[in-house]
N, C-alpha and C positions, 0 to 999 in steps of 0.2 A: 175245334171245329172252323175247317178255312174259311176263308169270308165269299167261296161260291154256294158252300155248303146251305151259308147263313141265307144269302142268296134265293134258295133253290126253298129251303122253309118260309122265310115268304112270301114263294110265290101261290104258294098253298093257301093264301089269305088275302090274295088279291083277289077281282069281278076278270079282269082282262090283264094280259099282260102285250105289248106292243113291243116291236123294234121301229123307229124313228130316223130319219135320213130327208135329207132333202133333195129338191128336184135344183135345177141349172140356175131358175130363177130366184129359188131359194125358199119357194111355202115348202113348207112340211108334207109330206107322207109319212105312213104309216102302217104296219103291218104285225095287224093281231094273229099269235100261232099260238097252241096249243102249249103249255105251262109245263107237262108232264115229257116233252120233247127237248127241254131248253137246251140241255147238256147237250145232243150232237147236233142242232141247228147251232151253237156257238163254234162246234168243231169243225159242223162240213158245212154250213151253210143251208141257208130252205131257199127255193125257187121263185124267182119272177120274169114279169116281162117287161124288161127295159125297155122296150121301143115306145109303150105306154107312159114312159115317164120323159116327162120333155129335157131332150140334152143329153140322153143316157146312150140311148143305140136305136141301130135301124133296124128295121121289122123282118128285114130276111138273118139276121145277128143276136138273137133278142136277150136269150138268156143271162140273166146276172141269175145270184147268188147274193144276198141279206146276212149279215155274221152280227150276231148281237159280241159286240165291245164291252166285255165282262165287268170289270169296275168302273162302267159306266150307269150302271142299274142303281135308280133309285125308287122308291114304295110312294107315289103320288096320290097323296088323300084326296076326293076331291067329296062333295057333299053328297053325292049319288054314286058313287062306285071308289072302290082303291084300281090303282093301276101301276101297275108293271112296267116300267123304261126303261129299257134301253133305246143305247145309240148304236147304227146300223153302220158298216163297213160292208160297199160293195165289189164284190171281184165277178170275174168273167166265166164262162164255162169250163174254160184251162183250170179253174182253182188261180186265178190271178188277179194283183189289184185291178177293178177298171179304172182305165185312164181317163174316165169321165166323173167318176167319184169325185165334188170337190174336196171331201177333207180329206182324199189323201195329195189334195193340192196341200195343201197348208200343213201335213207332217211334213210333205217335201221338203220343204220351206223352211218348216222351223230345223228339222236334222241337216240340212245346208247352212244354216246359220250359224248352227253348233260347232259344226264338224273344220268348214272352214272359216270361221270366221270366229271362234270363239262367245258368243254373243248365245245368251238366251232372254227371254221378254214376258213380260207382265202387264196385263190389258185389263182395262175395265170400262168397255163398254154401259153406254147411259140408254136405258130403253123409255122408249115416250110410243104414246099411242090416245088415242078415243075412246072414250066412252057416248057409246051411239043407241038411239031407240032403236035402234033396225038396220039393217044392210043399203038404206038408199041416204043418199049423201045432201040433206038442202038444211036449208034454220029450219024446220022444224024438226030435224032429229038431233038438237045440241038437245045434253040431259042433265045441261047447266051454264049461264051464264057467268063460271067462277074464270077469277084471274092468276095470275104467278101470284104461289105461295097461299092466295084466300085459303082462310080457314072455315069450317062448318058455320051454317047452314049453304054457306054457297059454296062450296064446296061436294059437291052429290057421290063425288068419286073416293074418298075415303075411304068409307066401307069396302070397297072393291080393291083399292089397293089392299086395303088392310091386310083382309082374306087372303090376297095374293103373296102376299107377306109370309103370313103365316103359313099355307101351301106348302113356298118354298124353304122355308123353316124347318119341315116336317120333314123334309127329305134332304136336309143335311146343308141347306143356300141361303147365306146370309144378305138380309138385305143393310143397304152403307144411307140409303134416303131417300125419303119419297113423298113427294107434293105434287099439287097442281100447277099447270104449264100456263104458258100464257095467255093461250086459243081458248075461248069454250069450251068444256067437253075435255081437255085435252090433260094425261097426265103423265106422268114419269116416274120411273123405278130406278133404283141404284144399287148395284148387287156389287160387293165387295172383290179387289183384284182378285186377277187371278191366274195361271199361263192360259194362253191364244187358245191352244186347243177344248182346254175342257172351256177357255172364254165364249167358244166356237160351238159348244156343244150345249153351254146352258143358254146361248141364247133361241138355242129349238126349244128346250123344255120351260122358259121363259114365255116367248112368244104361243105356245103351247097351253100352259097355265092361266094367259092371261087369258086369251079365248074363253077357255073351259068356264071360266069364273066366271066371266062376263054371260056367262048368261045363266048362272047361276041366280042375278039378283035382274034377269031380261031384257041385257045389257046386249049389246055387240060392240066387240073389239077390234078396232081399225088400225093398222101398220100403214094404211093408204101416205104416201108422203103429203101430200096435198088436196084434200077432201074439199075445204072451202079455199072460195078470194076472200084477197083483204085481209086472211089472218096467216098468220106463223105457222111453219111445217111440221110434221115429224121428224124430226131428224135421228141417228144411231153414230151419237158422235164416240169415239171410241180411243181413250187413255192409253198410253203407250209408254212403257220405259223400257230400256236396253242394261241389260246387266250381263258381266263376265262369268267365269267359271265358277271362281269366286263367291258372288254374288254381290258386288260391288256395283250401284250402278252408277253405267260410262258415259250418261247425260250430263252428270256431276264434276263440276271444277271449279272449285273454292276460287281457283287465278281469275275465272273467266270473271266477264257482264254479267249480271247477274246469276252467276253458278253456273251457266248453258256455253261446254265447252267444244271443244272444235269437231269433237266425232260426232255429239248431238245437232251443229252446225250441218256437218257432210248430211247427215242423216234428212234432214226437212228439207236441205237443196234436195235430195234425189226426188223426194216427195213430191215440190216443187216442179221439175223438170218432166215427170212425167205424169203429173197432176192431170192434165189435159188427156192424154194417150189412154188414160185407164178411167176417165169419168164413166165410163159404160160399164163399169163396175159397183163405181161407188156412188151411185144415180143413176140403175140400172133400170128406169119405164120412162114411159115421155112423158109421165105428170110428176115425176121428179123434177123437167127443166122449170116447173110454173114454180117452183118456190126459192128457183136462184133471182130473187128481186133482191131490190135495194130495201133497206129500212127492218127486212124481218128476220135476222139471225143466222141465216145461209149463208154463207161465203161465197163470193163471187168473180174475185181477184187472186190469182192464185198466187200469196202474198204469205209473211209471218210475221208473229206480235207479241209481245209478255201482255199478258190479261187481256188482250183486246179481243171482243166476241163478231167483231168485224172480218177475221183475219182467218184464215183459211185452215193455216197450224196455229195455232193455240198454246203459249206456255203456261199450264194454271202458275199462281203462285202456290211456292211448293213450302211447308212448315220442316222437312229433311231433306237432309240428301238421299232418303229410302225415296222420297217418295218426287223427284224433280221425275219430270213427265213431260210429253207433247201431247195433246188432245188434235186430231182430225179432224173437223167441223163439216165434211162436205158429202158424209155416209150417209141413206139413209135407209128406216126398216124393209123397203121393199127390197133389197137385195141380197146374194146369198152370202151370210155372214162369215164361213167356213172363205170364200175368193176374196172377200172385201180386207181380213185381216190379213191371209196371204199376201196380194198384191200393197199390201199397207209395207208389210215386213219389208219386201221384195224391191219396191222402191230404195226407202231405207238403207237399205247394205247397198245397195249397186248407186249413192249418192258417195257413202264410205267407200266403195272402191277405188270411186274415178277421182277421189277426194276431188269433189264439190265444192261449191262457197254458196251458200244461201243468201249471203247480201246481208244488208241492215235490217232489222226488224220495220215494222210499218209505225208511225204516230200519227197519233188519232182516225174516228171513222173510214175505216176505206169506201163507207157510202155517203160521206160527203165530199171528196173529193170530187174535181170539176173535170171528172174525163169525157172524153171527147170517142164518145161511140163510133165504131165500125162494123159491118155485118159481122166481119170474122178478123177477131180482133186477140190472139195468144198470150195476151197481159189477161185474160180471162178466160174463168171456166168454161166449156161451152154454154152457151146454152139453146140448147132447144134436143133431145134427141139422135138427129139427124148430124148436126156437128159432131155430136161423140161418140160416132159408130164411124166419122171417116177419119177424126183419128184413132182409134183403137184399126181402124182395118189400114193405115199406114205405119201401123206400132211394132217393130221387130221386138221390141221388147216386153209386149202385152203379149206374145206370141209364145217365146221363152218363158216367161215366168208361169204362164197357165201349160203347156205345151199345146204341139198343135190338134189331139183330138177335141180339148174340152173347148181352147181357142173358134176352131171352127165351128164344135154344136155350139158355142154359146155366142158367136157371131149371126150363123144365123136363125135362130131363136131370135134374138131381137132384131135386125132386120124386117123378118117378118113382122115383129109387134111393132115397126115403125114403119111397115108398107100398110097395115092393118089402120094404124091413127092415120095415117096421111090423105088416104084414100074413103076416109069415113067422114060423113058431111054430119055437121051439126045442124040443133035446133039455133045456138048462134049465127048459123051460118043464113040459115032460113031468114033470121030478123034482119038481118044487115042488107043481103043481095035481093031476096026475092020476087024484092016488087019495085028493084031496079029493071 
């Protein structure tokens, strides 16, 4: 019996079959389908209205097709239902891959990396989230007052994390570590490293499972970057290593300082060069930029360092040549994981192609340096969404990386987000200015 015949047999035992994908914002979309038709759907696709999905299509040319990726199938066992899970690729009405499909962007970048540069990648995203009492955000929403690595009974979410881990394990995904994070009600689960496309697909599954499991316990799982003032944010740190086609880690150089060689430094240099103009991908909401503050473990300066959590690009301590990697600390989980990983790889490859130099690593905390702050300062990451949009609007690199269709659609979505935020009057403004 081949693998897909086994899949068909498994689907007979599930309660529902769903095809998952993301809009350009990164929000999870799903389409329940009749499992009896899954073979034909895999071959020809199933239609949907692309104009109703953010960034996909205009209303006058809205027909799109969703095709399940056969090898992405997982049987996901929740307390109240069994779900047949597929990741979907999006096609246009002519049967060609849709230009606005973010998964296709990552696929194209990976193909370019292998065919033009001879490199493959391994990624390990860190998944951070809040467990709250509901979908409102105030001090009464906290489910615990635990801190970093605190144990039960202070860590009220351990039982939830364990359930998430169990659900993922049952569908073939193994975790590396799990713990309470710095902020009350905040949690982190790290999964074993994998290839970039599976890493992005797996992020979709992880977010879906986390939100579903949280509801089983009467909680609400939030991936919002910064729901609380004065606390650390949710991040989506991405660990990445690069291999040649023989499987050798090319970031490692036994003769270089701390074994980080020339290729790795060029890769880092590309990230640093294009960090500002790609910030709208890594930090994609106006709330994201409220997290870029001193002393809260979010990067504020375009820099790199060894084992330094105040740096934007961090080189973690490695136990072996194969585990030598870098960590990008600027992304957050409200972005689109396909675009975030694709752009990260594209930035690094550009640094290699251009032979860039990343300069010396920082020493000490970037937060404690006596910076002479300016309103517009290119040493820093953008301090607000408007600044990030200006940089993205000027960026030839971002347009070439995403392709004109996604670039234009994505920018239109984000400009609308910013304008809505810019013109919205808040209670804070009432308290500050109403009596003047």
